[in-house]
C-alpha positions as CSV (number, residue, x, y, z in Angstrom):
1,M,0.0,0.0,0.0
2,T,1.4,3.4,-0.9
3,I,2.5,5.9,1.8
4,G,0.2,8.9,2.2
5,E,1.4,12.4,1.6
6,G,2.8,14.1,4.7
7,L,4.0,10.8,6.2
8,E,7.5,9.7,6.7
9,P,8.6,6.2,5.5
10,H,6.8,3.6,7.7
11,L,6.5,-0.2,7.9
12,D,2.9,0.1,6.6
13,V,0.1,2.5,6.3
14,K,-3.7,2.2,5.9
15,S,-6.1,4.8,4.6
16,F,-9.7,5.3,5.6
17,R,-12.2,7.7,4.0
18,P,-15.8,8.6,4.8
19,A,-18.3,6.5,3.0
20,G,-22.1,6.5,2.4
21,F,-24.6,8.9,1.0
22,G,-25.4,10.2,4.5
23,R,-22.2,12.3,4.6
24,Y,-23.5,14.5,1.7
25,V,-26.7,15.1,3.6
26,V,-24.7,16.1,6.6
27,A,-22.4,18.4,4.6
28,A,-25.4,20.0,2.9
29,F,-27.1,20.7,6.2
30,L,-23.9,22.1,7.6
31,A,-23.4,24.4,4.6
32,V,-26.9,25.9,5.2
33,W,-26.1,26.2,8.9
34,L,-22.8,27.9,8.2
35,A,-24.5,30.5,6.0
36,G,-26.7,31.4,8.9
37,W,-23.7,31.2,11.2
38,L,-21.8,33.7,9.1
39,V,-24.7,36.2,9.2
40,G,-24.9,35.9,13.0
41,E,-21.1,36.3,13.3
42,V,-21.0,39.4,11.2
43,F,-24.0,41.0,12.9
44,A,-22.7,40.4,16.4
45,L,-19.2,41.4,15.6
46,G,-20.5,44.6,13.9
47,A,-22.7,45.4,16.8
48,L,-19.8,45.0,19.3
49,V,-17.5,47.1,17.2
50,A,-20.1,49.8,16.7
51,I,-20.9,50.0,20.5
52,V,-17.3,50.2,21.5
53,A,-16.4,52.7,18.8
54,S,-19.3,54.9,19.8
55,L,-18.2,54.8,23.4
56,I,-14.7,56.0,22.6
57,G,-16.1,58.6,20.2
58,A,-15.0,57.0,17.0
59,F,-18.5,57.0,15.6
60,P,-21.1,59.8,15.5
61,E,-23.6,59.8,18.4
62,S,-26.3,58.2,16.3
63,L,-25.6,54.6,15.4
64,P,-27.3,52.8,12.5
65,S,-30.4,51.2,13.9
66,S,-29.8,48.1,11.7
67,I,-26.8,47.3,13.8
68,V,-27.9,48.1,17.3
69,G,-30.3,50.4,19.0
70,A,-28.8,53.8,19.2
71,D,-29.9,54.4,22.7
72,I,-28.0,51.5,24.1
73,V,-24.8,53.5,24.5
74,K,-26.6,56.2,26.4
75,T,-27.5,53.9,29.2
76,S,-25.4,52.2,31.9
77,G,-26.6,48.8,30.7
78,V,-24.1,48.9,27.8
79,T,-21.6,47.0,30.0
80,F,-24.0,44.1,30.2
81,V,-24.6,44.1,26.5
82,I,-20.8,44.1,25.7
83,L,-20.2,41.2,28.1
84,F,-23.0,39.2,26.5
85,L,-21.7,39.8,23.0
86,L,-18.2,38.8,24.0
87,V,-19.3,35.5,25.6
88,W,-21.8,34.8,22.7
89,L,-19.2,35.5,20.0
90,T,-16.6,33.3,21.7
91,F,-18.9,30.2,21.7
92,W,-20.4,31.0,18.3
93,T,-17.0,31.3,16.7
94,F,-15.8,28.0,18.1
95,G,-19.0,26.3,17.0
96,G,-18.6,27.6,13.5
97,V,-15.0,26.4,13.2
98,A,-16.0,23.0,14.4
99,A,-18.9,22.8,12.0
100,L,-16.7,23.9,9.1
101,T,-14.1,21.3,9.9
102,H,-16.7,18.6,10.2
103,A,-18.3,19.6,6.8
104,M,-14.8,19.5,5.1
105,R,-14.0,16.1,6.6
106,S,-17.4,14.7,5.4
107,I,-16.6,15.6,1.8
108,A,-12.8,15.5,1.5
109,G,-11.6,13.8,4.7
110,E,-9.1,11.0,5.2
111,D,-7.5,9.2,8.1
112,L,-4.1,7.7,7.5
113,I,-2.8,5.3,10.2
114,A,0.8,4.1,9.9
115,L,3.1,2.0,11.9
116,T,6.4,3.6,13.1
117,P,9.4,2.1,14.8
118,S,8.2,3.4,18.2
119,G,4.5,2.9,17.7
120,F,2.1,4.5,15.2
121,E,0.8,7.8,14.0
122,V,-2.4,9.2,12.6
123,V,-2.7,11.9,10.0
124,R,-6.2,13.5,9.8
125,R,-7.1,15.4,6.6
126,A,-9.9,17.9,6.1
127,G,-9.4,19.0,2.5
128,P,-6.0,20.8,2.4
129,F,-5.6,20.9,6.2
130,R,-3.8,18.1,8.1
131,R,-3.3,17.2,11.7
132,R,-0.7,14.6,12.9
133,L,-1.0,12.6,16.1
134,R,1.8,10.3,17.3
135,F,1.5,7.5,19.8
136,D,4.4,5.7,21.4
137,R,4.1,2.0,22.3
138,E,5.0,2.5,25.9
139,G,2.1,4.8,26.5
140,I,-0.6,2.6,24.8
141,R,-2.7,0.4,27.0
142,R,-5.1,-1.0,24.4
143,I,-6.8,-0.4,21.0
144,R,-10.4,-1.4,20.6
145,T,-13.7,-0.6,18.8
146,R,-16.4,1.3,20.6
147,A,-19.6,-0.7,21.2
148,H,-22.3,1.6,20.1
149,D,-20.9,2.8,16.7
150,G,-17.7,0.7,16.1
151,A,-15.4,3.7,16.2
152,L,-11.7,2.8,16.6
153,M,-10.5,3.9,20.1
154,I,-7.2,4.1,21.9
155,D,-6.7,4.0,25.6
156,A,-3.3,5.6,26.3
157,A,-1.4,7.3,29.0
158,S,-2.5,10.6,27.5
159,G,-6.2,9.6,27.7
160,T,-8.8,7.9,25.6
161,R,-9.6,9.3,22.1
162,V,-11.1,8.3,18.8
163,L,-8.6,7.2,16.2
164,T,-11.0,7.0,13.3
165,S,-14.7,6.5,12.6
166,Y,-14.3,6.1,8.8
167,G,-14.6,2.9,6.9
168,S,-17.0,0.1,7.8
169,R,-17.3,-1.4,11.3
170,A,-15.7,-4.6,10.0
171,E,-12.7,-2.6,8.5
172,R,-12.2,-0.9,11.8
173,G,-12.3,-4.2,13.7
174,E,-9.6,-5.5,11.3
175,L,-7.5,-2.4,11.9
176,A,-7.8,-2.8,15.7
177,A,-6.5,-6.5,15.3
178,W,-3.8,-5.3,12.9
179,L,-2.5,-2.7,15.4
180,N,-2.8,-4.9,18.4
181,G,-0.9,-7.7,16.6
182,H,2.0,-5.4,15.4
183,L,2.2,-3.6,18.8
184,H,1.8,-6.8,20.9
185,L,-1.1,-5.3,22.8
186,P,-3.6,-7.4,24.9
187,A,-6.9,-8.1,23.1
188,A,-9.7,-5.7,23.8
189,G,-12.0,-7.0,26.6
190,A,-9.4,-9.4,28.0
191,A,-10.6,-10.7,31.4
192,D,-7.3,-9.8,33.1
193,A,-7.2,-6.3,31.7
194,P,-5.7,-4.0,34.4
195,G,-7.8,-1.2,35.7
196,M,-6.6,2.4,36.0
197,I,-7.8,5.8,37.0
198,P,-8.3,8.3,34.1
199,R,-5.4,10.7,33.7
200,T,-7.7,13.7,34.4
201,W,-8.4,12.5,37.9
202,E,-6.3,13.2,41.0
203,V,-4.9,10.2,42.9
204,R,-3.2,10.5,46.3
205,T,-1.9,7.5,48.3
206,E,-1.1,7.5,52.0
207,A,0.0,4.1,53.4
208,D,-2.8,1.7,52.5
209,V,-5.4,4.4,51.8
210,T,-5.9,6.0,48.3
211,Y,-7.8,9.3,47.7
212,I,-9.3,9.9,44.3
213,R,-11.0,12.9,42.8
214,K,-12.4,13.5,39.4
215,S,-10.4,16.6,38.7
216,R,-6.8,17.7,39.4
217,R,-5.9,20.6,41.6
218,R,-4.7,22.7,38.7
219,D,-8.1,22.2,36.9
220,R,-10.0,23.1,40.0
221,V,-7.9,26.3,40.5
222,I,-8.5,27.3,36.8
223,R,-12.2,26.6,37.1
224,A,-12.5,28.7,40.3
225,I,-10.6,31.6,38.7
226,I,-12.9,31.6,35.7
227,A,-16.0,31.4,37.9
228,S,-14.7,34.3,40.0
229,I,-14.0,36.4,37.0
230,L,-17.4,35.6,35.5
231,T,-19.1,36.5,38.8
232,G,-17.3,39.8,39.0
233,A,-18.1,40.7,35.4
234,I,-21.8,40.0,35.9
235,A,-21.9,41.9,39.2
236,I,-20.3,44.9,37.5
237,A,-22.8,44.6,34.7
238,W,-25.7,44.4,37.2
239,R,-24.4,47.4,39.1
240,A,-24.0,49.4,35.9
241,S,-27.5,48.6,34.9
242,L,-28.9,50.4,37.8
243,D,-30.0,54.0,37.2
244,A,-32.6,56.4,38.3
245,A,-34.9,55.6,35.4
246,T,-35.1,51.8,35.8
247,G,-34.4,51.4,39.5
248,F,-33.6,48.0,41.0
249,N,-33.1,45.3,38.4
250,L,-34.4,42.1,40.1
251,P,-33.6,39.6,37.3
252,A,-30.0,40.8,36.9
253,F,-29.6,40.7,40.7
254,V,-30.9,37.1,40.9
255,L,-28.6,36.0,38.1
256,T,-25.7,37.6,39.9
257,L,-26.6,35.6,43.1
258,L,-26.9,32.3,41.2
259,V,-23.5,32.8,39.5
260,A,-21.9,33.8,42.8
261,A,-23.3,30.7,44.5
262,G,-21.9,28.5,41.7
263,A,-18.5,30.2,42.0
264,L,-18.5,29.5,45.8
265,L,-19.4,25.9,45.3
266,T,-16.7,25.5,42.6
267,T,-14.1,27.0,44.9
268,W,-14.9,25.5,48.2
269,S,-16.7,22.2,47.6
270,R,-14.7,18.9,47.7
271,R,-16.0,15.5,46.6
272,E,-13.7,12.5,46.8
273,W,-13.6,8.7,47.3
274,I,-11.4,7.2,50.1
275,V,-10.4,3.7,49.2
276,R,-8.9,0.9,51.3
277,R,-9.1,-2.8,51.4
278,G,-12.7,-3.8,52.2
279,E,-14.0,-0.3,52.3
280,A,-14.8,2.7,50.1
281,T,-16.0,6.0,51.5
282,L,-17.6,8.9,49.6
283,R,-16.7,12.3,51.3
284,W,-18.4,15.5,50.3
285,S,-17.4,18.8,52.0
286,V,-18.2,22.4,51.5
287,A,-16.0,24.8,53.5
288,V,-16.2,23.4,57.2
289,W,-19.2,21.1,56.5
290,T,-18.5,17.5,55.8
291,W,-20.7,14.5,54.9
292,E,-19.5,10.9,54.5
293,R,-21.0,7.6,53.4
294,T,-19.0,4.4,53.9
295,F,-19.5,1.2,51.9
296,Q,-18.5,-2.2,53.3
297,H,-19.2,-5.7,51.9
298,A,-20.3,-3.9,48.8
299,H,-20.8,-4.9,45.2
300,L,-19.7,-3.0,42.1
301,Y,-21.9,-3.0,38.9
302,V,-21.2,-1.5,35.5
303,T,-24.5,-0.9,33.8
304,H,-25.5,0.1,30.2
305,S,-28.6,1.9,29.1
306,V,-29.8,3.6,25.9
307,D,-31.8,6.8,25.9
308,G,-34.4,8.0,23.4
309,D,-31.7,9.5,21.2
310,S,-29.9,6.2,20.9
311,D,-27.0,7.4,23.1
312,S,-25.4,4.8,25.3
313,H,-24.9,5.6,29.0
314,Y,-22.4,3.6,31.1
315,E,-22.4,3.8,34.8
316,L,-20.3,2.4,37.7
317,V,-22.5,1.9,40.8
318,I,-21.4,0.8,44.2
319,T,-24.1,-0.8,46.4
320,D,-24.5,-2.4,49.8
321,A,-27.4,-3.1,52.2
322,R,-27.9,0.6,52.9
323,G,-28.2,1.7,49.3
324,S,-26.1,2.7,46.3
325,R,-24.1,5.5,44.8
326,T,-22.7,6.3,41.3
327,V,-18.9,6.3,41.3
328,H,-18.5,7.3,37.6
329,S,-20.6,7.6,34.5
330,Q,-19.8,8.2,30.8
331,M,-21.8,8.6,27.5
332,N,-21.2,6.5,24.4
333,D,-17.9,4.8,25.6
334,S,-17.4,2.4,28.4
335,G,-13.6,2.6,28.5
336,D,-13.0,4.8,31.5
337,V,-16.0,3.4,33.5
338,V,-14.7,-0.2,33.1
339,D,-11.2,0.9,33.9
340,V,-12.3,2.5,37.2
341,A,-14.4,-0.5,38.0
342,H,-11.5,-2.9,37.7
343,W,-9.2,-0.5,39.7
344,L,-11.8,-0.1,42.5
345,A,-12.5,-3.9,42.6
346,D,-8.7,-4.6,42.9
347,R,-8.2,-2.0,45.7
348,T,-11.2,-2.9,47.8
349,G,-11.8,-6.6,47.0
350,F,-15.4,-6.0,46.2
351,Q,-17.1,-8.2,43.7
352,L,-17.5,-6.7,40.2
353,S,-20.3,-7.4,37.7
354,I,-20.2,-5.9,34.2
355,R,-23.6,-5.8,32.7
356,A,-22.6,-3.7,29.7
């Protein structure tokens, strides 16, 4: 098989492209959506530029009514409007870029997967654009196909991600076997597959006790800073919206309180599992208040359900005579849920049943 453009010489390379008529339907829908997206992007950006320019005196006092109400810059509520436009434009722009990339890959996409001396690499094409991903053998735990759609997945030290969803389910299954064979990886679903905690979680061990949390300290700090900045911005916007003409703005005040409460919970709440042999304790604390629930002689279950949109939901549940709690859940992929289940069963000695 020939080596794809942009790849260095490898032992072997396989190419997968999107197939089926459905991709043209998706591309056509996205093309219509992107036309509307462009109109919204231009309108919001024009409104933001016009308001800011008017505030600094770059425009005449009267703004074109087709862009934004001319009276908006004469009121103290302009701060709230600017904040809203900035947030909306940020998400709208990211959404448009993602939609454009997906449309291009639906029509002119390709995934090249090639062996290298140290592992393998993937080159993803979207028309003229390319992105290269490299995976070293030492950091790869397993390669498998996802149950609900057959997408080719990799579980690695850097996390779980989709390698490709192109080609048929059978072709992706053959590719998984090909990679597992060349890289000498254990077969997916092996009974003795070791469990592990996802790399995004925080793990701390003291003697025979292990503490696990679903987010690392750095991520929690970043989240708290963002929440605090957002709270401050909304509070300033609420304060600026108060004037003699409108008086007290109750909806803006309630929104400020809700965002502030969320920021406090993000900053000061703590939820973790304390794991030792024969015992697992869920601890939830907010500031000086603490609540604990200990499970002994418990059973672990991995369950699978499908909702009305055909999305698969996987859930790890721990249960004893007093009740049950969810340890971890995930949509459309069981990888992390099963890994945590095996890890927890190994650390506690609890019986594990996988119903997925």
